[in-house]
ROPA-245431 format. One line per 4 residues: number of its first residue (from 0); their letters; for each residue x, y, z of C-alpha. Coordinates in nm, 2 decimals. Example, Ala and Ser with C-alpha at 12.3 -4.5 7.8 and 13.67 -1.06 7.14 Angstrom:
<rs>
0> AS> 1.23/-0.45/0.78  1.37/-0.11/0.71 $
</rs>
This chain:
<rs>
0> XXXX> -1.48/4.35/2.55  -1.26/4.14/2.31  -1.09/3.83/2.43  -0.76/3.96/2.29 $
4> XXXX> -0.64/4.32/2.35  -0.37/4.45/2.12  -0.36/4.80/2.25  -0.01/4.95/2.23 $
8> XXXX> 0.13/4.62/2.09  0.07/4.41/2.41  -0.13/4.10/2.36  -0.30/4.02/2.69 $
12> XXXX> -0.55/3.74/2.74  -0.83/3.96/2.90  -1.03/3.65/2.98  -0.76/3.55/3.23 $
16> XXXX> -0.74/3.90/3.39  -1.11/4.00/3.40  -1.33/3.96/3.71  -1.48/3.61/3.70 $
20> XXXX> -1.82/3.75/3.80  -1.84/3.91/3.45  -1.86/4.27/3.55  -1.59/4.38/3.30 $
24> XXXX> -1.33/4.50/3.55  -0.99/4.35/3.61  -0.99/4.07/3.87  -0.73/4.03/4.14 $
28> XXXX> -0.57/3.68/4.18  -0.53/3.76/4.55  -0.91/3.80/4.57  -1.00/3.47/4.40 $
32> XXXX> -1.03/3.64/4.06  -1.29/3.90/4.17  -1.25/4.28/4.12  -1.26/4.51/4.42 $
36> XXXX> -1.63/4.58/4.39  -1.74/4.22/4.34  -1.51/4.11/4.62  -1.66/4.36/4.85 $
40> XXXX> -2.01/4.23/4.78  -1.90/3.87/4.84  -1.72/3.98/5.16  -2.04/4.15/5.29 $
44> XXXX> -2.25/3.85/5.20  -2.01/3.62/5.38  -2.01/3.86/5.68  -2.39/3.88/5.70 $
48> XXXX> -2.41/3.51/5.68  -2.16/3.47/5.96  -2.36/3.72/6.18  -2.68/3.53/6.11 $
52> XXXX> -2.52/3.20/6.20  -2.39/3.35/6.52  -2.73/3.49/6.60  -2.89/3.15/6.55 $
56> XXXX> -2.62/2.99/6.77  -2.69/3.25/7.05  -3.06/3.18/7.04  -3.01/2.80/7.05 $
60> XXXX> -2.78/2.83/7.34  -3.03/3.05/7.53  -3.31/2.79/7.46  -3.09/2.51/7.59 $
64> XXXX> -3.00/2.71/7.90  -3.37/2.78/7.97  -3.47/2.42/7.91  -3.19/2.30/8.14 $
68> XXXX> -3.30/2.55/8.41  -3.66/2.44/8.39  -3.56/2.08/8.41  -3.35/2.14/8.71 $
72> XXXX> -3.63/2.34/8.88  -3.88/2.05/8.83  -3.65/1.78/8.97  -3.51/1.98/9.26 $
76> XXXX> -3.83/2.16/9.38  -3.80/2.00/9.72  -3.46/2.14/9.79  -3.39/2.42/10.04 $
80> XXXX> -3.45/2.79/9.96  -3.08/2.87/9.98  -2.98/2.62/9.72  -3.27/2.74/9.49 $
84> XXXX> -3.14/3.09/9.51  -2.79/2.97/9.42  -2.92/2.79/9.12  -3.13/3.09/9.02 $
88> XXXX> -2.83/3.32/9.04  -2.62/3.08/8.84  -2.88/3.06/8.57  -2.93/3.43/8.56 $
92> XXXX> -2.55/3.47/8.51  -2.55/3.23/8.21  -2.86/3.40/8.07  -2.69/3.74/8.10 $
96> XXXX> -2.39/3.62/7.91  -2.61/3.48/7.63  -2.80/3.80/7.61  -2.48/3.99/7.58 $
100> XXXX> -2.38/3.78/7.28  -2.72/3.84/7.13  -2.69/4.21/7.18  -2.35/4.21/7.02 $
104> XXXX> -2.49/4.06/6.70  -2.83/4.24/6.71  -2.93/4.51/6.46  -2.94/4.78/6.73 $
108> XXXX> -2.58/4.72/6.82  -2.48/4.73/6.46  -2.67/5.06/6.42  -2.49/5.20/6.71 $
112> XXXX> -2.15/5.10/6.57  -2.22/5.31/6.26  -2.22/5.62/6.48  -1.84/5.60/6.49 $
116> XXXX> -1.69/5.79/6.19  -1.53/5.57/5.93  -1.21/5.78/5.96  -1.17/5.69/6.33 $
120> XXXX> -1.25/5.32/6.26  -0.99/5.32/5.98  -0.73/5.49/6.19  -0.79/5.25/6.48 $
124> XXXX> -0.76/4.95/6.24  -0.43/5.09/6.10  -0.28/5.13/6.45  -0.39/4.78/6.55 $
128> XXXX> -0.25/4.64/6.22  0.08/4.82/6.27  0.13/4.70/6.63  0.03/4.33/6.57 $
132> XXXX> 0.21/4.28/6.23  0.53/4.45/6.35  0.55/4.20/6.64  0.46/3.90/6.43 $
136> XXXX> 0.63/3.99/6.10  0.92/3.73/6.13  0.67/3.46/6.20  0.40/3.53/5.94 $
140> XXXX> 0.60/3.67/5.65  0.69/3.39/5.40  0.62/3.11/5.66  0.76/2.76/5.60 $
144> XXXX> 0.41/2.61/5.58  0.36/2.79/5.24  0.54/2.78/4.90  0.59/3.15/4.89 $
148> XXXX> 0.97/3.12/4.88  0.95/2.88/4.59  0.73/3.12/4.40  0.97/3.40/4.47 $
152> XXXX> 1.26/3.21/4.31  1.05/3.12/4.01  0.94/3.48/3.95  1.29/3.61/4.01 $
156> XXXX> 1.44/3.37/3.76  1.18/3.45/3.51  1.24/3.83/3.53  1.62/3.77/3.50 $
160> XXXX> 1.56/3.57/3.18  1.35/3.86/3.04  1.62/4.13/3.10  1.65/4.19/2.73 $
164> XXXX> 1.29/4.32/2.70  1.29/4.68/2.58  1.03/4.96/2.63  0.96/4.95/2.26 $
168> XXXX> 0.86/4.59/2.28  0.61/4.67/2.55  0.51/4.99/2.38  0.58/5.18/2.70 $
172> XXXX> 0.50/5.55/2.65  0.80/5.67/2.85  1.10/5.85/2.71  1.39/5.79/2.96 $
176> XXXX> 1.61/6.03/2.76  1.42/6.31/2.92  1.60/6.38/3.26  1.28/6.43/3.45 $
180> XXXX> 1.13/6.11/3.32  1.45/5.92/3.39  1.44/6.04/3.75  1.07/5.93/3.78 $
184> XXXX> 1.16/5.58/3.65  1.45/5.55/3.90  1.22/5.66/4.19  0.95/5.41/4.08 $
188> XXXX> 1.20/5.13/4.08  1.33/5.24/4.42  0.98/5.24/4.57  0.89/4.89/4.44 $
192> XXXX> 1.22/4.75/4.57  1.18/4.93/4.91  0.85/4.75/4.96  1.04/4.44/5.09 $
196> XXXX> 1.20/4.64/5.37  0.86/4.74/5.52  0.70/4.53/5.79  0.34/4.67/5.80 $
200> XXXX> 0.11/4.57/5.52  -0.02/4.93/5.49  0.34/5.05/5.44  0.41/4.79/5.17 $
204> XXXX> 0.09/4.90/5.00  0.20/5.26/5.03  0.53/5.18/4.84  0.32/5.03/4.55 $
208> XXXX> 0.10/5.34/4.55  0.40/5.58/4.55  0.57/5.38/4.27  0.25/5.40/4.06 $
212> XXXX> 0.23/5.78/4.11  0.58/5.82/3.98  0.48/5.61/3.67  0.18/5.83/3.60 $
216> XXXX> 0.41/6.14/3.63  0.66/5.99/3.39  0.39/5.91/3.13  0.24/6.26/3.18 $
220> XXXX> 0.58/6.43/3.12  0.65/6.22/2.81  0.31/6.26/2.64  0.24/6.61/2.78 $
224> XXXX> -0.11/6.49/2.87  -0.27/6.29/3.15  -0.19/5.92/3.15  -0.45/5.65/3.09 $
228> XXXX> -0.49/5.30/3.24  -0.38/5.15/2.90  -0.05/5.34/2.94  -0.01/5.26/3.31 $
232> XXXX> -0.01/4.87/3.30  0.26/4.83/3.03  0.48/5.08/3.21  0.43/4.90/3.54 $
236> XXXX> 0.53/4.57/3.38  0.85/4.74/3.25  0.93/4.88/3.59  0.89/4.54/3.75 $
240> XXXX> 1.11/4.38/3.48  1.37/4.65/3.53  1.37/4.65/3.91  1.32/4.28/3.98 $
244> XXXX> 1.19/4.34/4.33  1.31/4.09/4.59  1.06/3.84/4.73  0.78/3.98/4.51 $
248> XXXX> 0.53/3.70/4.55  0.59/3.68/4.93  0.51/4.05/4.96  0.20/4.02/4.75 $
252> XXXX> 0.07/3.73/4.96  0.16/3.90/5.28  -0.04/4.21/5.18  -0.33/3.99/5.07 $
256> XXXX> -0.34/3.79/5.40  -0.29/4.06/5.66  -0.38/4.40/5.51  -0.70/4.57/5.62 $
260> XXXX> -0.96/4.44/5.37  -1.13/4.78/5.33  -0.80/4.92/5.21  -0.76/4.65/4.94 $
264> XXXX> -1.12/4.68/4.82  -1.15/5.06/4.79  -0.94/5.36/4.69  -0.63/5.40/4.48 $
268> XXXX> -0.43/5.16/4.70  -0.65/4.87/4.60  -0.64/4.98/4.23  -0.26/4.99/4.22 $
272> XXXX> -0.23/4.66/4.41  -0.46/4.49/4.16  -0.26/4.63/3.87  0.06/4.49/4.03 $
276> XXXX> -0.09/4.15/4.06  -0.20/4.17/3.69  0.16/4.28/3.59  0.31/3.98/3.77 $
280> XXXX> 0.06/3.74/3.61  0.14/3.89/3.27  0.52/3.84/3.32  0.47/3.48/3.42 $
284> XXXX> 0.28/3.41/3.09  0.49/3.64/2.87  0.55/3.48/2.53  0.67/3.57/2.18 $
288> XXXX> 0.32/3.68/2.07  0.29/3.92/2.36  0.60/4.11/2.23  0.52/4.08/1.86 $
292> XXXX> 0.83/3.86/1.81  0.88/3.53/1.62  0.92/3.22/1.83  1.27/3.18/1.70 $
296> XXXX> 1.38/3.52/1.81  1.21/3.49/2.15  1.38/3.16/2.22  1.72/3.30/2.12 $
300> XXXX> 1.67/3.60/2.34  1.56/3.38/2.63  1.86/3.15/2.59  2.11/3.44/2.59 $
304> XXXX> 2.24/3.36/2.24  2.18/3.71/2.12  2.00/4.03/2.23  1.79/4.29/2.05 $
308> XXXX> 1.98/4.54/1.85  2.03/4.88/1.99  1.92/5.19/1.81  2.16/5.30/1.54 $
312> XXXX> 2.33/5.64/1.60  2.22/5.77/1.26  1.86/5.73/1.35  1.89/5.94/1.66 $
316> XXXX> 1.72/6.28/1.66  1.93/6.59/1.69  1.80/6.68/2.04  1.92/6.36/2.20 $
320> XXXX> 2.16/6.41/2.48  2.53/6.36/2.40  2.58/6.16/2.71  2.31/5.91/2.60 $
324> XXXX> 2.48/5.88/2.26  2.81/5.82/2.42  2.65/5.56/2.65  2.51/5.37/2.36 $
328> XXXX> 2.84/5.38/2.18  3.02/5.25/2.48  2.76/4.97/2.51  2.82/4.88/2.15 $
332> XXXX> 3.19/4.88/2.21  3.15/4.66/2.51  2.94/4.43/2.31  3.21/4.40/2.04 $
336> XXXX> 3.47/4.35/2.31  3.26/4.08/2.46  3.22/3.90/2.12  3.60/3.93/2.07 $
340> XXXX> 3.67/3.79/2.41  3.44/3.50/2.35  3.62/3.42/2.02  3.96/3.45/2.20 $
344> XXXX> 3.84/3.22/2.48  3.71/2.97/2.22  4.03/2.97/2.02  4.24/2.94/2.34 $
348> XXXX> 4.04/2.63/2.44  4.09/2.49/2.09  4.46/2.55/2.11  4.47/2.39/2.45 $
352> XXXX> 4.29/2.09/2.31  4.53/2.07/2.02  4.84/2.08/2.25  4.69/1.81/2.47 $
356> XXXX> 4.62/1.60/2.16  4.97/1.66/2.02  5.13/1.56/2.35  4.93/1.25/2.37 $
360> XXXX> 5.02/1.16/2.01  5.40/1.21/2.07  5.38/1.00/2.39  5.20/0.72/2.21 $
364> XXXX> 5.46/0.72/1.92  5.75/0.70/2.17  5.58/0.41/2.35  5.53/0.23/2.02 $
368> XXXX> 5.90/0.27/1.93  6.01/0.15/2.27  5.79/-0.15/2.25  5.91/-0.23/1.90 $
372> XXXX> 6.28/-0.17/1.96  6.34/-0.25/2.33  6.66/-0.10/2.47  6.91/-0.36/2.61 $
376> XXXX> 7.15/-0.23/2.86  7.47/-0.45/2.88  7.68/-0.47/3.20  7.98/-0.24/3.23 $
380> XXXX> 8.31/-0.39/3.10  8.61/-0.42/3.33  8.88/-0.15/3.28  9.19/-0.26/3.08 $
384> XXXX> 9.52/-0.25/3.28  9.81/-0.05/3.16  10.09/-0.25/2.98  10.37/-0.14/3.21 $
388> XXXX> 10.18/-0.16/3.53  10.27/-0.41/3.79  9.99/-0.65/3.75  9.99/-1.02/3.79 $
392> XXXX> 9.78/-1.06/3.48  10.06/-0.91/3.28  10.32/-1.18/3.35  10.26/-1.35/3.03 $
396> XXXX> 10.33/-1.05/2.82  10.67/-1.02/2.65  10.92/-0.79/2.82  10.94/-0.44/2.69 $
400> XXXX> 11.20/-0.36/2.43  11.52/-0.22/2.54  11.70/0.04/2.34  12.02/-0.08/2.18 $
404> XXXX> 12.32/0.14/2.12  12.53/0.07/1.81  12.89/0.17/1.81  12.97/0.38/1.52 $
</rs>
C-alpha cells in the first residue's frame, strides 16, 4: 500500500492511519493505533497474562497458608484438643477461600463459562453497562482530571475555520440536489449531533452507526450502485465538517473508555467508530495539499478573506431544481450585499475619521489665533449724564440758552 493515497482527490497520509502492527488495516487512535483485529489479539494476550498472574498468586497464597499452618501445628502441638480443632477449622476456611479463587481462574471454570451463549453474555453486559453508566454519567463524562474539554474546543474551532470546504474539494460522491440524498445528509448530520445527548456508550455508538448507514444510502442513491469504503470516509469527513458535532472528542473518549470492548473490536459498530476517529484525525491535519489547493488560497480561505466561488448558473444542467438555482442566486446576491455593506462601513469609518481630524484642526487653529492675539476685555465705562438733568456734576456747565423775542 502506498504511503500517499490520492484516491478521489484526497491526500491522506496512510502511514499515520494504518495499524502500527503492519497488518494493512486502518488503526484506531483510541486503540493505541491498532486495528480491531490486532487490538483484540493484544487484549486476549493481556487477559491471558492477567489470568496466569492471578493463578500464580493464588498458588503462592495457598503455599504460604499451608506453611503457616504447619508451623503453627509444630509449635503448638501441646495445646488442648479444643484449641487444635479451632485452628484446624480456621485453616480449612482459609484454604477453602484460596481454592475458590483457584477454581475461578482454572481452565475448567473457563470451559464452563463458555457454555453460556455469547448472545446472553452480550445482552447482560449491555444491561450492566446501561445501568452503571447512566448513574455515573455526570461524573465520568469529560472529567476535570482530563483535557477532553480543551480538545473539544480545539476541534470545534478547527471545524468552524473549515466551513468553506465544499464537497467537490473532498471529492464526495454525494449529490445533495437530489431530494432523497439531501434528506439522507440531513439525517446523518442529525444522528452525529444527537450522539452528545445519549448517556450510554452503546447508544452513542448506535448514533454513529445510524449516521454511517445514512451516508451509505446517500452514496448509493447518487451513484446508483453500492458504496465503497473509499467513498464512505470522504463523505463522513464532509458530514462532520458540516454538522460540527458538540463535544466530539469527549464523546469519542467516553466511548473508548467505557464501551463494551467486544463491541468496539468486532462488527459494524467498531468499523464505523474507527472511521469516525480517522475522520477527526484527518480534519485536525487538513492542509492545502489534502484539498488540491495552493497554500495562498488555503490561507486566504482559512483567514476568511475570501471564499470559494459558487457554481455559475450557466454551467448548471437543465434538470437542476429551480429552487436550488434561486437559492444560489440569493446567496450570490447576499454575497454582493455583504461586500457593499463592508465598503459602506469602511467609507463611513473613513468619513468619521476625516470629521474628527477636521474638528481637531479647526480647534487647533482657533487656539493658535487666541494665543497670538489675546483678547483684552476693558472695564465698562460709566454712563454719561444728561445735560439738563439735575446733577451736581453739571454745575460748571453754562446755563441753557433762553429763547429771545424780538419786537417787530
